VOPAGU-2260 file (C-alpha; in pm, 1 decimal, decimal comma):
REM VOPAGU-2260
SITE   aa  ch    i         X         Y         Z
SITE  UNK   A    0    -200,8   -1793,1  -12129,4
SITE  UNK   A    1    -576,6   -1811,3  -12107,1
SITE  UNK   A    2    -772,5   -1757,2  -12429,4
SITE  UNK   A    3    -978,8   -1439,0  -12440,6
SITE  UNK   A    4   -1355,4   -1454,5  -12456,2
SITE  UNK   A    5   -1520,2   -1275,1  -12749,3
SITE  UNK   A    6   -1614,8    -986,7  -12517,4
SITE  UNK   A    7   -1260,1    -955,9  -12381,7
SITE  UNK   A    8   -1118,0    -959,1  -12734,6
SITE  UNK   A    9   -1356,3    -678,8  -12845,7
SITE  UNK   A   10   -1270,4    -473,0  -12538,6
SITE  UNK   A   11    -897,3    -526,9  -12588,5
SITE  UNK   A   12    -916,4    -425,4  -12955,0
SITE  UNK   A   13   -1105,0    -107,5  -12860,7
SITE  UNK   A   14    -845,8     -16,9  -12594,3
SITE  UNK   A   15    -552,7     -80,8  -12829,3
SITE  UNK   A   16    -719,7     131,1  -13099,3
SITE  UNK   A   17    -784,0     402,0  -12837,4
SITE  UNK   A   18    -412,5     409,0  -12744,7
SITE  UNK   A   19    -301,7     413,6  -13109,9
SITE  UNK   A   20    -543,4     693,3  -13201,1
SITE  UNK   A   21    -427,2     902,8  -12903,1
SITE  UNK   A   22     -67,3     873,1  -13021,3
SITE  UNK   A   23    -170,0     967,5  -13378,4
SITE  UNK   A   24    -369,9    1254,9  -13226,5
SITE  UNK   A   25    -679,7    1138,5  -13413,4
SITE  UNK   A   26    -907,1    1271,2  -13140,6
SITE  UNK   A   27   -1228,3    1212,7  -13335,1
SITE  UNK   A   28   -1141,9     841,8  -13345,7
SITE  UNK   A   29   -1049,5     836,9  -12975,4
SITE  UNK   A   30   -1373,0    1012,8  -12880,9
SITE  UNK   A   31   -1557,6     758,7  -13094,9
SITE  UNK   A   32   -1442,4     476,7  -12865,9
SITE  UNK   A   33   -1686,6     606,3  -12600,0
SITE  UNK   A   34   -2063,4     649,1  -12627,9
SITE  UNK   A   35   -2005,5     937,7  -12380,3
SITE  UNK   A   36   -1636,3    1029,7  -12322,3
SITE  UNK   A   37   -1537,7    1036,6  -11954,7
SITE  UNK   A   38   -1184,1    1063,0  -11810,4
SITE  UNK   A   39   -1081,8    1062,8  -11445,8
SITE  UNK   A   40    -725,5    1163,3  -11355,3
SITE  UNK   A   41    -695,4    1036,8  -11000,6
SITE  UNK   A   42    -377,1    1218,5  -10883,5
SITE  UNK   A   43    -516,3    1563,8  -10966,7
SITE  UNK   A   44    -882,4    1486,7  -10905,3
SITE  UNK   A   45    -966,8    1611,1  -11254,4
SITE  UNK   A   46   -1273,4    1477,3  -11428,8
SITE  UNK   A   47   -1328,9    1546,7  -11798,0
SITE  UNK   A   48   -1681,4    1460,6  -11902,6
SITE  UNK   A   49   -1842,2    1484,9  -12243,7
SITE  UNK   A   50   -1708,4    1537,6  -12593,7
SITE  UNK   A   51   -1619,1    1907,2  -12561,2
SITE  UNK   A   52   -1447,6    1869,4  -12222,3
SITE  UNK   A   53   -1246,9    1561,3  -12320,8
SITE  UNK   A   54   -1150,0    1718,0  -12655,8
SITE  UNK   A   55   -1021,2    2025,4  -12470,2
SITE  UNK   A   56    -820,2    1796,1  -12240,3
SITE  UNK   A   57    -658,5    1640,7  -12548,1
SITE  UNK   A   58    -584,9    1982,7  -12698,4
SITE  UNK   A   59    -431,9    2114,9  -12374,0
SITE  UNK   A   60    -215,1    1810,5  -12307,7
SITE  UNK   A   61     -89,6    1790,2  -12667,0
SITE  UNK   A   62     -10,4    2162,2  -12663,4
SITE  UNK   A   63     206,8    2092,6  -12357,8
SITE  UNK   A   64     343,9    1761,1  -12492,9
SITE  UNK   A   65     310,8    1750,3  -12873,7
SITE  UNK   A   66     508,4    1424,1  -12891,8
SITE  UNK   A   67     310,6    1247,5  -12616,7
SITE  UNK   A   68     307,2     872,1  -12667,6
SITE  UNK   A   69     266,7     541,2  -12483,6
SITE  UNK   A   70     460,3     220,2  -12439,9
SITE  UNK   A   71     231,6     -54,4  -12315,9
SITE  UNK   A   72     389,5    -275,1  -12049,4
SITE  UNK   A   73     100,2    -509,6  -11967,2
SITE  UNK   A   74    -267,6    -542,7  -12044,1
SITE  UNK   A   75    -502,4    -733,3  -11812,9
SITE  UNK   A   76    -872,5    -813,7  -11809,2
SITE  UNK   A   77   -1112,7    -784,7  -11517,4
SITE  UNK   A   78   -1485,8    -851,4  -11507,6
SITE  UNK   A   79   -1580,7    -498,4  -11611,6
SITE  UNK   A   80   -1254,1    -350,6  -11734,4
SITE  UNK   A   81    -929,4    -368,3  -11924,1
SITE  UNK   A   82    -635,8    -257,6  -11710,4
SITE  UNK   A   83    -331,3    -122,9  -11891,9
SITE  UNK   A   84       5,6     -60,2  -11733,4
SITE  UNK   A   85     213,1     166,9  -11957,2
SITE  UNK   A   86     484,8     427,7  -11984,0
SITE  UNK   A   87     369,0     774,9  -12083,9
SITE  UNK   A   88     639,9     979,6  -12251,2
SITE  UNK   A   89     662,7    1330,1  -12386,9
SITE  UNK   A   90     857,9    1653,4  -12412,1
SITE  UNK   A   91     734,4    1969,8  -12239,9
SITE  UNK   A   92     706,9    2213,0  -12535,0
SITE  UNK   A   93     401,9    2419,6  -12432,1
SITE  UNK   A   94     231,6    2556,7  -12120,1
SITE  UNK   A   95      95,7    2311,1  -11864,8
SITE  UNK   A   96    -143,6    2463,9  -11609,0
SITE  UNK   A   97      72,6    2766,8  -11547,0
SITE  UNK   A   98     406,1    2591,7  -11590,9
SITE  UNK   A   99     589,8    2738,9  -11889,7
SITE  UNK   A  100     758,0    2489,4  -12124,7
SITE  UNK   A  101    1088,4    2359,0  -11989,0
SITE  UNK   A  102    1192,1    2151,3  -12291,5
SITE  UNK   A  103    1242,6    1857,6  -12055,9
SITE  UNK   A  104    1122,3    1508,7  -12140,4
SITE  UNK   A  105     942,0    1276,6  -11902,7
SITE  UNK   A  106     878,5     905,3  -11873,7
SITE  UNK   A  107     616,2     810,2  -11615,3
SITE  UNK   A  108     474,1     467,1  -11537,1
SITE  UNK   A  109      94,3     470,1  -11525,7
SITE  UNK   A  110    -211,5     250,8  -11492,5
SITE  UNK   A  111    -533,3     312,2  -11678,6
SITE  UNK   A  112    -856,9     133,9  -11600,8
SITE  UNK   A  113   -1084,9     123,6  -11904,3
SITE  UNK   A  114   -1423,8      61,1  -11746,8
SITE  UNK   A  115   -1690,9    -108,4  -11957,9
SITE  UNK   A  116   -2061,0    -178,1  -11942,8
SITE  UNK   A  117   -2080,7    -482,2  -12168,5
SITE  UNK   A  118   -1872,7    -383,8  -12469,9
SITE  UNK   A  119   -1931,8      -7,3  -12422,6
SITE  UNK   A  120   -1641,0     195,5  -12281,6
SITE  UNK   A  121   -1782,5     425,8  -12012,8
SITE  UNK   A  122   -1472,5     560,5  -11834,8
SITE  UNK   A  123   -1095,3     583,3  -11856,0
SITE  UNK   A  124    -954,4     619,6  -11503,8
SITE  UNK   A  125    -581,4     697,9  -11487,3
SITE  UNK   A  126    -345,7     657,8  -11192,0
SITE  UNK   A  127      10,4     791,3  -11181,7
SITE  UNK   A  128     264,1     953,4  -10951,1
SITE  UNK   A  129     262,2    1327,9  -11015,3
SITE  UNK   A  130     596,8    1373,6  -10837,9
SITE  UNK   A  131     767,3    1133,9  -11080,4
SITE  UNK   A  132     652,8    1350,6  -11370,3
SITE  UNK   A  133     723,6    1686,2  -11201,1
SITE  UNK   A  134    1075,7    1584,1  -11097,5
SITE  UNK   A  135    1158,1    1526,8  -11463,1
SITE  UNK   A  136     976,7    1833,4  -11598,9
SITE  UNK   A  137    1125,7    2078,8  -11349,2
SITE  UNK   A  138    1491,9    1974,1  -11385,6
SITE  UNK   A  139    1694,1    2291,2  -11437,5
SITE  UNK   A  140    1420,6    2528,1  -11317,6
SITE  UNK   A  141    1567,6    2764,5  -11055,9
SITE  UNK   A  142    1474,2    2648,6  -10706,2
SITE  UNK   A  143    1321,5    2987,9  -10626,8
SITE  UNK   A  144    1058,9    2932,2  -10899,3
SITE  UNK   A  145     968,4    2569,7  -10826,8
SITE  UNK   A  146     725,8    2645,6  -10542,0
SITE  UNK   A  147     520,7    2891,1  -10747,2
SITE  UNK   A  148     513,0    2656,4  -11046,1
SITE  UNK   A  149     399,8    2360,6  -10838,1
SITE  UNK   A  150     145,2    2583,7  -10662,2
SITE  UNK   A  151       1,4    2690,2  -10997,3
SITE  UNK   A  152     -24,9    2326,4  -11098,7
SITE  UNK   A  153    -218,4    2258,9  -10777,2
SITE  UNK   A  154    -440,2    2563,4  -10832,9
SITE  UNK   A  155    -295,7    2753,9  -10537,8
SITE  UNK   A  156    -221,2    3127,8  -10551,4
SITE  UNK   A  157     141,4    3235,3  -10571,8
SITE  UNK   A  158     282,7    3397,9  -10255,0
SITE  UNK   A  159     250,5    3742,4  -10419,0
SITE  UNK   A  160    -124,9    3687,1  -10456,4
SITE  UNK   A  161    -192,8    3490,9  -10139,3
SITE  UNK   A  162    -407,5    3657,3   -9874,9
SITE  UNK   A  163    -213,2    3792,8   -9582,6
SITE  UNK   A  164    -205,5    3568,8   -9279,4
SITE  UNK   A  165    -447,3    3666,3   -9009,8
SITE  UNK   A  166    -290,4    3805,8   -8697,1
SITE  UNK   A  167    -391,2    3685,2   -8357,0
């Protein structure tokens, strides 16, 4: 294995601390890993920018998954980033964007790109398969309710609130 440069070692330490502090739910420490916190969740198109917005993201996700944690699979270095492949795990104990708690657990493989300018973390960009997570969270939910729950997750109105189709 190739030895890390000093810059790579500093970046790696910051990323590992970031992961550990997220699991401990020490959000002040996590926010402190960025000069300006910025998250991009690629599957949903969500962007959380700034201390208040990112803190609210942490609060909302930990309300939904109070036991959320990570298992790192692999960590790699690129010119401007640290790329982490990991399992995200948790139990759905609180509301998640209109989906009431199901009590189901999930395990979803993810990739996070921690983008740096020098040794300053400027963005965490996360990629994952939403269907993998939803399949696990919605186990046992009556089929008649799944469409409305998924629609609420996607920000779409439920059929009861959808505008009537135009007639030709």
